[in-house]
N, C-alpha and C positions, 0 to 999 in steps of 0.2 A: 504494501501501500506507500504510494506517494505523498499521499494527504494525509496523513491516519487521523485527522480532526477532524472532518468531514465524511469521513467511511460510517461510521454508525448513525448518526446524525440524519443525513439523506435519508437511509432505510427506515428510521423512527418517527418522521415526520406528519406520516399518514396516523400511526399511533397515538397519536396527541402526545409525544413527550417531548416536543421540542416547538419554541414560539417564536418565531421570529423579533428581533428587536428595531428592526431599521430597513428602510425601504431599497438602502446601501447593501452591498453583497457582506456577508458576515466576514470578518478576518479569519484567512487562510491559513491553517496549519502547514506546518514542516517535517520532515523527517528528521531526527536525529543524525549527524554525520559520522559518527565513529567509525572508524572502518574496521575492517574482520577480512581473517581468509576464509573462502570460498571452501577450502578443507578442514577448516577448524571443527570437529566435530560439535564444539557448541552453538557454532554459528550454523552449520547445517539444521540443528533440532530447531533453532529460532526460525530460519525459513521456513521451514515445515509446518512450524506452528502459524506463521504469516498465512501461508497456504490454504492452511484448514481453515483459520480466521477469515480470510477473500475469499473463500467458497461457501461458506456460514452465510457472509454476509450477500452473496449472490444469490442464493438460494430463499434468504429472506425477503430481498429485493423483487423476485418471483413473484412470490406470493403476495407482494402487496400491490405488484402490478395487475396480478390476476383478480386480486377480491377488487380492485378500484374499477375492473372491466365488469365485473358482475356487479355489482353498487350501482353502476351506472344504468343495468338493465333493472332494478329491482331488487338485487339479491344483495350475495357476499355476507362474510361474518361479520359481525360487531366489532366494534374498535376495541372494547375490554377483552374480546376472545382474540383478536389478531393479536393484540399488545401481550398478551398471556403465550401465545405461541411462539411467536418471537423471543420472548425470554428463555421458553423453552429451551427454542433453536438454538441460543448463541450463551446461556449459562454456561455450559462447559467450555465453548474458551475463556471465559473470565477464570473459570479454576484452573484449566491450563498455563494460562497467563501468571498465576498467582505460584503453583508448583514450580516453573521454570525460572522464576523469580526468587523460590525459598533455596535453589540450588545454584544461582546465578545471581548473588544482589547486584552486580558493580556492571549487570548489562545494561549498557544506557538505551541502546534500542526498543528492547524489550520494556522498560520503565514508561518509554516516551508511549507504546504502541496501548501497551496497559493504561495506561494516563487517557487516551483517548477513548478505549473501551468504557473506562467508569465516567467518562463527563455526562454520557446518559443513563447508564445506571445505577449511581449513586451520586452523581452531582456533581459541577464544576471542582468543590470544595475535598473531595477524594481523587480526582484527575489533579488537583494544584499539588498536592501530598507527594505524588507518585512522580512529578515533574520537579518539585526541590529535591527526591532522592537522587535523582535523574542528576539535578544541577551542583550536587555533591561531589558527584563523582565525576563530571564533566564540565569545569567551569567554564570553559572557550568554547559551546557547542551553538551556535548561533542557533537554529532550532528549537532548544531548549528555552531561550530566553523570549523566542517572538511566541510561542506556546503558553507559557506561562503570562503574556503581558495579554493574551486574547481574554485569559480568565481576568485577569486585573480588571480590564476594559469591563467585565461584567458583573464582578460580584465585589472585588477587590477594589485596591486605590487605582482612580485613572490615573493620578500622575504617575506610580509606579509602572504603570504601561506603557508609559510614555518613553520613562527609563529604559526598560529592559528592550522597547523596540529599537531604541538606540543602539543598543548593545549590541543587537542581532544584528543591525547595519553595520557596526564598527565593524565586527569580528566577518560578515561578509557581503560586502561594499555592491556586489553583482547579483544579488538575489532582488528581484523587482518586488517578491509579494512581502516582502519587510518593508520595505517605504509605501507600500500599497495602503498595509495594516496600519500603518504610524498617521498615513495621511487620513485614514479613515478615523481614527479615533481623535483624533484633531480636529477634524469637521466633525465631528459630531457630538462632539466634549468641547465647546469654543472656550467657556466659561473656564474650564479645569487650565486648558489651555493658554488663555489670556496671564492666568497666574503661574503657571509652572514657569512658561518665555517669557514673561514680563513683556506683554506685548499688546497692543488693542486688537478688537476685534477684525478692522481689516488685516491687520497684519497676521494674522492667525488665518485669515482665507490665504493671504499668498503664501504664509508656512504649506500649506495644505494642499497647494496647486506645484509648489515647488517639488515634495514630496512623489506628488502624482507623475509631475513628468518625469522625476528619475527612474520611476515604477515605469511608463510607457515609453520612456529612453531605451530600456533594459527589453523592454517584451512588446514591440511595437504592435503586435497582430493580438494582442489580449482583447478581445470586444467583449468582456465584462466588464474588463479595467476601464476600457474607455468608454463605455456607458456611465461608471461610477464617477470619474471626471467628470464627463456633461451634466449627468444630475445633479452634482454638488452644487452648480450655478443658482438652481432654483433656492438654495439655502441661504445667499447672502443678498439681501437686499440693497440699491435696487439692483435688478436684473442685469448683466453684463451682455447683453442680445447680442451683439457681435463676436462676442467672445463664446458665448455659449451655442451661437450656430456652428462657429467654425468646430467644438468641440463635438458635436452632434454630426458635423461632415464628416469628421475625423472615425467617427462609429462607423457611420455610414459606409466608408470607404472599406474596411475589414471584417464587415457584417458576413455570416458564413450563408446566409440562405435568405429567401424570400421573405421568411416571418420575420426573422431579425430587422433585415430593412427596413418593414412595413410597419414596424416599431418604434424604429427611430424616424422614418416618417411621421407618425404622430408627436414626438416629442420636435420635430422641426416646426410643426404644426402648431402645438402647443407654444414656444417660444416667440414667434411670429404674431401672435394672437395677444399674449401678454404685453408684447410691444405695439399693438394698434393697429398692426400689417394683415387687415382682416383676410383682404382678396387673398393675400400669397399663404394665409392659412387655410384657408380652402381649396386653393389650387393642390397646397402640399396633399389635403387629405382626400384628393382626389386619386390618390396613388394609391390609396388603402383600401383593398377589397377584401382580407384574411377577415374570415369570421371571428378571429382572437380581437379582434380589436375594434369588433360593431359598436359594441355599446360606447364606448370610450370615444369612438370618431363622431357619433350622433352627439355626443354630449358636448365634445368640442364644437361642432357644428352649433349647436344652440346656443352657446357660450358667444360665440364670434358675433352670431344674428342681436344676441341680446346687448353685448356690450358697444357694437358699433350703433344700435339704436338710441342706447344711453346716450354714448357719447354725441349724437346729431341732435337729440332731442335736448340736452345739456348746451350744445354751445351757445355763443354768444352771435346774436342777430347781426348780418352781416348791413353796412350801411347804405344807405338807399341813393 
């Protein structure tokens, strides 16, 4: 698993154990970088454990997709039943991690993997404890600092999250995820960022964009990252229209399929609507045909009509 933190989380969303905190993408975890020989029997055992974990997750993922299809037709298993089934399937994996770590307590990768596992079954406090143990063994692994910062951003000290993301960047300045995570945390916790960095709110905005730009420079084809950057313009009034349009155009240029492209069209229309460029917004929405966006498209069209009418009604009378 290359992104351990999002493994089980993605599978258990349907089962109701994960709640999204923001519209921006959640901070992404990374794998501990401690090296090991492929012919090492301990490492071979760990790789087998990871393979078992991956297979179990794949099976659970299949259950969820299958049950969602049944639910769409009026059938399917209840959330409680599905949650119990998932726990029964994955519980032996947790026990296997414990057994491995009892015999190899200084195995950093296993600690990080087990922390990811625990984040959903017992909460982030339990995951934090495992990551802290990993940090005691390996004090210079950027992945551990990144993953701990993810937790601090949720349940601990946000200012400590700033410190740990910065430490991860210092240890590995070529990893775009670390810049992205710090940029998102700075953006979301603006008041804390103002105090921590002793800057004004506009300077917080500028700092977030420097971090995002570093992430984009290192990973220029990352569409989710590009949309994160573009969406952040909504959060700092007044809206920087031309900058926002350029950010969404950049996302459009690296979109992978028509669904992603049409999602960008919707945002381009929204920015133009907010700027009072109603005809341009309507023209942009004409390019949107996917049913996924039908309701949002209709809402934006209504808003364009209402705002334009309001502006025309309140406009001062022209001199005769």
